[in-house]
C-alpha positions in Angstrom: 91.2 52.6 -47.0 92.4 49.2 -48.1 90.6 49.1 -51.4 87.4 48.0 -49.8 84.5 49.3 -51.9 81.6 51.4 -50.6 78.3 49.6 -49.9 76.3 49.2 -53.2 73.0 49.7 -51.3 73.6 52.8 -49.1 77.0 53.9 -50.4 78.5 53.8 -46.8 82.2 54.1 -46.6 82.4 52.0 -43.4 82.3 48.6 -45.0 84.5 45.8 -43.8 85.7 42.4 -45.1 84.4 39.2 -43.3 86.0 36.2 -44.9 84.9 36.2 -48.5 82.1 38.7 -47.9 82.0 42.5 -47.7 79.6 43.7 -45.0 78.0 47.1 -44.4 77.5 47.9 -40.7 75.0 50.7 -41.5 72.4 48.8 -43.6 73.5 45.2 -43.0 74.0 44.4 -46.7 76.5 41.6 -47.5 78.0 40.9 -50.9 81.0 39.2 -52.6 83.6 40.7 -54.8 82.2 38.6 -57.7 78.7 40.0 -57.3 80.1 43.5 -57.6 81.0 42.8 -61.2 77.6 41.4 -62.1 74.5 43.4 -63.0 73.3 45.5 -60.0 70.0 44.8 -58.5 68.7 48.3 -59.5 69.2 47.3 -63.1 67.2 44.1 -63.2 66.5 43.0 -66.7 63.2 41.2 -67.4 63.2 39.0 -70.5 60.4 37.2 -72.3 60.3 33.5 -73.2 62.5 34.1 -76.3 65.1 36.2 -74.4 63.9 39.6 -75.7 64.2 42.4 -73.1 60.8 43.8 -72.0 60.1 47.3 -70.9 57.1 49.3 -69.6 54.4 49.9 -72.3 55.4 46.9 -74.5 52.8 44.6 -76.0 53.1 40.9 -75.5 51.4 37.6 -76.5 50.7 34.8 -74.0 52.4 31.6 -75.3 50.6 29.0 -73.1 47.1 28.6 -71.6 47.1 30.0 -68.1 44.5 29.2 -65.5 43.4 32.2 -63.5 43.8 31.4 -59.8 40.5 31.6 -57.8 38.3 31.4 -60.9 37.3 29.1 -63.7 38.7 31.5 -66.4 41.6 30.7 -68.6 43.9 33.0 -70.5 44.3 31.3 -73.9 47.6 31.0 -75.7 47.8 33.8 -78.3 46.0 36.4 -76.2 47.5 39.8 -76.9 48.3 42.1 -73.9 49.0 45.8 -74.4 50.7 48.3 -72.3 52.4 46.1 -69.7 54.0 47.4 -66.5 57.1 45.7 -65.1 57.3 45.0 -61.3 59.5 43.2 -58.8 58.6 39.8 -57.5 57.7 36.4 -58.9 55.0 37.6 -61.2 56.9 40.5 -62.9 54.3 41.8 -65.3 51.1 43.8 -64.3 48.6 44.1 -67.1 44.9 44.4 -68.0 43.4 41.6 -70.2 40.2 42.2 -72.0 37.4 40.1 -70.6 39.3 39.1 -67.5 40.6 42.3 -65.9 43.8 43.2 -64.0 46.3 40.4 -63.7 49.9 39.6 -62.9 51.9 37.4 -65.3 55.3 35.8 -65.3 57.6 36.9 -68.1 58.4 33.3 -69.0 54.9 32.8 -70.3 54.8 35.7 -72.8 56.7 36.8 -75.9 57.2 40.3 -77.1 55.3 41.5 -80.2 
């Protein structure tokens, strides 16, 4: 073909160029040539407040008092959280905090131990 790349989502070879975008007719995914050179969405890197890369099973410390939505509880700054699980979405950490239970946290409010 004319050097048009395969679709990064479904690897279809039937992609076409539409202005500055590449389009996949099979899955509907659209991307630019510049986004092709950046980190792929499959390789999303989650970092803590200090810029350290987090991974499943890490232990972190909360750096700011956080109110628990729907209750009067507060997760205090300095609370240690063990064995985190990373997820997709706005709240990218699933964890269990002693005395509170299962929670979701944002990575911007924790630092890696």
